[in-house]
C-alpha positions as CSV (number, residue, x, y, z in Angstrom):
1,M,2.7,10.4,-15.7
2,D,3.3,9.9,-19.4
3,A,0.3,8.9,-21.5
4,Q,2.0,5.9,-22.9
5,Q,2.7,4.6,-19.4
6,C,-0.8,5.1,-18.0
7,G,-4.1,3.6,-18.8
8,A,-7.2,2.5,-16.9
9,A,-7.1,-1.2,-16.4
10,A,-10.7,-1.4,-15.5
11,A,-12.5,-4.5,-14.1
12,P,-15.5,-5.8,-16.0
13,E,-16.7,-7.3,-12.8
14,P,-15.6,-7.1,-9.2
15,P,-14.1,-10.1,-7.5
16,A,-16.7,-12.4,-6.1
17,R,-15.6,-12.6,-2.5
18,G,-16.2,-9.9,0.1
19,C,-16.9,-7.0,-2.2
20,V,-19.7,-4.6,-2.6
21,A,-21.1,-4.5,-6.1
22,A,-20.4,-0.8,-6.5
23,W,-16.7,-1.5,-6.2
24,G,-16.4,-2.7,-9.7
25,D,-17.7,0.7,-11.0
26,M,-15.1,2.4,-8.8
27,V,-12.3,0.3,-10.4
28,E,-13.5,1.1,-13.9
29,R,-13.6,4.8,-13.0
30,N,-10.3,5.3,-11.3
31,L,-7.8,2.4,-11.3
32,R,-4.6,3.5,-12.9
33,H,-2.1,1.1,-14.4
34,V,1.4,2.3,-15.0
35,V,3.3,-0.2,-17.1
36,P,7.1,-0.8,-16.9
37,S,8.7,1.9,-18.9
38,C,10.3,-0.7,-21.2
39,R,6.7,-1.3,-22.4
40,G,5.8,2.3,-22.7
41,Q,5.8,2.5,-26.5
42,D,3.9,-0.7,-26.7
43,A,1.1,0.7,-24.5
44,K,0.5,3.8,-26.7
45,G,-3.2,3.9,-27.7
46,K,-4.0,0.5,-26.3
47,D,-7.3,-0.3,-24.6
48,R,-8.1,-1.8,-21.2
49,C,-7.9,-5.3,-22.6
50,W,-4.3,-4.8,-23.6
51,Y,-3.4,-3.5,-20.1
52,E,-5.1,-6.4,-18.4
53,A,-3.2,-8.9,-20.6
54,A,0.1,-7.0,-19.9
55,L,-0.2,-8.0,-16.3
56,R,0.8,-11.5,-17.4
57,D,4.1,-10.4,-19.1
58,G,6.3,-11.6,-16.2
59,N,7.2,-8.1,-14.9
60,P,6.4,-7.9,-11.2
61,I,3.3,-6.1,-10.1
62,I,2.8,-3.6,-7.2
63,V,-0.6,-2.7,-5.9
64,Y,-0.1,0.7,-4.2
65,L,-2.2,1.7,-1.2
66,H,-1.8,5.4,-0.6
67,G,-1.9,7.5,2.6
68,S,-4.6,9.6,4.1
69,A,-3.9,12.9,2.3
70,Q,-5.1,13.8,-1.2
71,H,-5.5,11.1,-3.9
72,R,-3.7,8.7,-6.2
73,A,-2.4,11.5,-8.4
74,A,-0.6,13.4,-5.7
75,S,2.9,14.4,-7.0
76,H,4.9,12.2,-4.6
77,R,2.8,9.2,-5.6
78,V,3.3,9.9,-9.3
79,K,7.1,10.2,-8.6
80,L,7.1,6.8,-6.9
81,A,5.1,5.2,-9.8
82,K,7.6,6.6,-12.3
83,V,10.6,5.2,-10.3
84,L,9.0,1.8,-10.0
85,S,8.0,1.8,-13.7
86,D,11.6,2.6,-14.7
87,G,12.6,-0.3,-12.5
88,G,10.5,-2.8,-14.4
89,F,7.3,-2.9,-12.3
90,H,3.7,-2.7,-13.2
91,V,2.1,-0.2,-10.7
92,L,-1.7,-0.3,-9.9
93,C,-3.1,2.5,-7.8
94,V,-6.7,3.3,-7.0
95,D,-8.4,5.7,-4.6
96,Y,-10.2,4.0,-1.8
97,R,-13.9,4.8,-1.3
98,G,-14.3,8.4,-0.1
99,F,-11.0,9.5,-1.7
100,G,-10.4,11.3,-4.9
101,D,-13.3,10.7,-7.3
102,S,-14.4,7.5,-5.5
103,T,-17.8,7.6,-3.8
104,G,-18.7,6.3,-0.4
105,K,-17.5,6.8,3.2
106,P,-13.9,5.9,4.1
107,T,-14.2,3.4,7.0
108,E,-11.5,1.0,8.1
109,E,-13.6,-2.0,7.0
110,G,-14.4,-0.4,3.6
111,L,-10.8,0.5,2.9
112,T,-9.7,-3.0,3.8
113,V,-12.3,-4.5,1.5
114,D,-11.2,-2.2,-1.3
115,A,-7.6,-3.4,-0.9
116,I,-8.5,-7.0,-0.9
117,C,-10.6,-6.5,-4.0
118,I,-7.9,-4.9,-6.0
119,Y,-5.4,-7.5,-4.9
120,E,-7.7,-10.4,-5.9
121,W,-8.7,-8.6,-9.1
122,T,-5.0,-8.3,-10.0
123,K,-4.1,-11.9,-9.0
124,A,-6.9,-13.1,-11.2
125,R,-5.3,-11.5,-14.2
126,S,-1.6,-11.9,-13.4
127,G,-1.0,-15.5,-14.2
128,T,2.2,-16.6,-12.5
129,T,3.4,-13.0,-12.1
130,P,3.9,-12.2,-8.4
131,V,1.9,-9.3,-6.9
132,C,3.2,-7.1,-4.0
133,L,1.0,-5.0,-1.7
134,W,2.7,-1.7,-1.1
135,G,1.2,0.6,1.6
136,H,2.4,4.0,2.5
137,S,1.5,5.7,5.9
138,L,-2.3,5.0,6.3
139,G,-1.9,2.5,3.5
140,T,0.4,0.4,5.7
141,G,-2.5,-0.2,8.0
142,V,-4.8,-1.0,5.1
143,A,-2.1,-3.3,3.7
144,T,-1.6,-5.3,6.9
145,N,-5.4,-5.6,7.4
146,A,-5.9,-6.9,3.9
147,A,-2.9,-9.2,4.2
148,R,-4.1,-10.7,7.4
149,V,-7.6,-11.4,6.0
150,L,-6.0,-13.1,2.9
151,E,-3.6,-15.1,5.2
152,E,-6.6,-16.4,7.2
153,R,-8.3,-17.4,3.9
154,G,-5.2,-19.5,3.1
155,C,-4.1,-17.2,0.3
156,P,-1.1,-15.2,1.7
157,V,-0.1,-12.2,-0.5
158,D,3.1,-12.7,-2.5
159,A,4.9,-9.9,-0.7
160,I,4.3,-6.7,1.4
161,V,6.1,-3.4,1.4
162,L,5.3,-1.0,4.3
163,E,6.6,2.5,3.7
164,A,6.5,4.6,6.9
165,P,4.3,2.2,9.0
166,F,2.7,3.1,12.3
167,T,1.9,0.5,15.0
168,N,-1.8,1.3,15.3
169,M,-4.1,4.2,14.7
170,W,-4.4,5.1,18.4
171,T,-0.7,5.4,18.8
172,A,-0.3,7.2,15.5
173,S,-3.0,9.7,16.4
174,I,-1.9,10.7,19.8
175,N,1.6,11.2,18.5
176,Y,0.7,13.1,15.3
177,P,2.7,16.3,15.4
178,L,-0.2,18.6,14.8
179,L,-2.2,17.1,17.6
180,K,0.5,17.3,20.3
181,I,-0.3,20.9,21.1
182,Y,-3.8,19.8,22.1
183,Q,-2.9,16.9,24.4
184,K,-2.8,19.1,27.5
185,L,-6.3,20.2,27.0
186,P,-8.8,18.7,29.5
187,G,-10.5,15.6,28.1
188,F,-8.6,15.7,24.7
189,L,-7.2,12.2,24.8
190,R,-10.5,10.8,26.0
191,M,-12.4,12.6,23.2
192,L,-9.9,11.3,20.6
193,M,-10.1,7.7,22.0
194,D,-13.9,7.9,22.0
195,A,-14.0,9.1,18.3
196,L,-11.7,6.3,17.2
197,R,-13.7,3.7,19.1
198,K,-17.0,5.0,17.7
199,D,-15.8,4.8,14.1
200,K,-14.0,1.5,14.9
201,I,-10.7,2.8,13.6
202,V,-7.7,0.7,14.7
203,F,-5.5,-0.4,11.7
204,P,-3.5,-2.6,14.1
205,S,-0.4,-3.3,12.1
206,D,1.4,-4.3,15.3
207,E,-1.1,-7.1,15.8
208,N,-1.6,-8.0,12.2
209,V,2.1,-8.7,11.4
210,K,2.1,-11.5,14.1
211,F,-0.2,-13.5,11.8
212,L,1.5,-13.0,8.5
213,S,3.9,-15.3,6.6
214,S,4.4,-13.2,3.4
215,P,7.8,-11.6,2.7
216,L,7.7,-8.2,4.5
217,L,9.9,-5.2,3.7
218,I,9.7,-2.1,5.9
219,L,11.0,1.2,4.6
220,H,11.3,4.3,6.9
221,G,13.0,7.6,6.7
222,E,15.2,8.7,9.6
223,D,13.7,12.2,9.6
224,D,10.1,11.3,9.1
225,N,8.2,13.7,11.4
226,T,4.8,12.5,10.5
227,V,5.2,8.9,11.4
228,P,8.4,8.8,13.5
229,L,11.0,6.1,12.8
230,E,10.4,4.5,16.2
231,Y,7.0,3.1,15.0
232,G,8.5,1.5,12.0
233,K,11.2,-0.1,14.2
234,K,8.5,-1.4,16.5
235,V,6.5,-3.0,13.7
236,Y,9.7,-4.6,12.4
237,E,10.6,-5.9,15.9
238,I,7.2,-7.5,16.4
239,A,7.2,-9.0,12.9
240,H,10.7,-10.3,13.2
241,N,9.9,-11.9,16.5
242,A,6.7,-13.5,15.2
243,Y,8.0,-14.8,11.8
244,R,9.3,-18.4,11.8
245,N,11.5,-17.6,8.8
246,K,13.4,-14.5,9.9
247,E,14.8,-13.9,6.4
248,R,11.3,-13.0,5.2
249,V,11.4,-9.8,7.3
250,K,13.7,-6.9,6.6
251,M,13.8,-3.2,7.5
252,V,15.7,-0.5,5.7
253,I,16.2,2.9,7.2
254,F,16.9,5.8,4.9
255,P,19.1,8.8,5.9
256,P,17.7,12.3,6.6
257,G,16.5,14.3,3.6
258,Y,13.4,12.4,2.5
259,K,11.0,12.9,5.4
260,H,7.6,11.2,5.1
261,N,6.7,11.3,1.4
262,L,9.9,11.4,-0.6
263,L,11.8,8.1,-0.1
264,C,11.2,7.6,-3.9
265,E,13.9,10.3,-4.4
266,N,16.6,8.2,-2.8
267,P,18.6,6.4,-5.5
268,T,18.9,3.2,-3.5
269,L,15.1,2.7,-3.0
270,L,14.6,0.8,-6.2
271,I,17.6,-1.4,-5.7
272,T,16.5,-2.2,-2.2
273,V,13.0,-3.2,-3.3
274,R,14.2,-5.2,-6.3
275,D,16.9,-7.0,-4.4
276,F,14.5,-8.0,-1.6
277,L,11.7,-9.2,-3.9
278,S,14.0,-11.0,-6.2
279,K,15.5,-12.9,-3.3
280,Q,12.1,-13.8,-1.9
281,W,10.6,-14.7,-5.2
282,A,13.6,-16.7,-6.5
């Protein structure tokens, strides 16, 4: 990530609603704001106040919620931020509690609170500029959890992008490729179910999308072996059936070659996202 494109847009205080006080410190420590590449030279040497003000410049904003592996600076995440930046987007990415250099324990409730906080923090600084929640893999469950909470508060998010979504954590876990070899072991599935139940881990995107009204774009690779395409199709089917305005829900399937993490390398990804959001935000 080029230095002129990246800066910590830190929050002086956390959003008031539903957030632990320590979250503001986490934002200050590790939120990364990648500006649109057209503003890269302007951003050189600027402080956090400049970055916050830049969120009101009219260029659309993406709050990126990453998957379960590694941290916000993983190479495929940096690649995606660069693609979106070149396409004229602001990209905000933060490690949830328990990830990267963030403190705390990563629980479903905690990750959901973190996502709501960063979205509300961004909306408070964006003026009339629209803000999109983009979740990848585990982040899709975080995104739909957060979007449902905000919808129930009467503040639906401006748009949602789900990249490689699963239906719910139970289905995703028992079908995870590395776990399939253990499924014939006596008691394995019961042990897995008990562990998920104990930690209250569900991430029920298949249920959440029934209650949303925000524009929803689902992206999935045909050869995704980590979260198989069938799950993305199922989430789309449920959402499409539930939405009153069917034009607000779209799914795009990408050809083989990009697997789970590299849809950002497909030259049509940016066009797909921009066209969908432009139409919805017109």
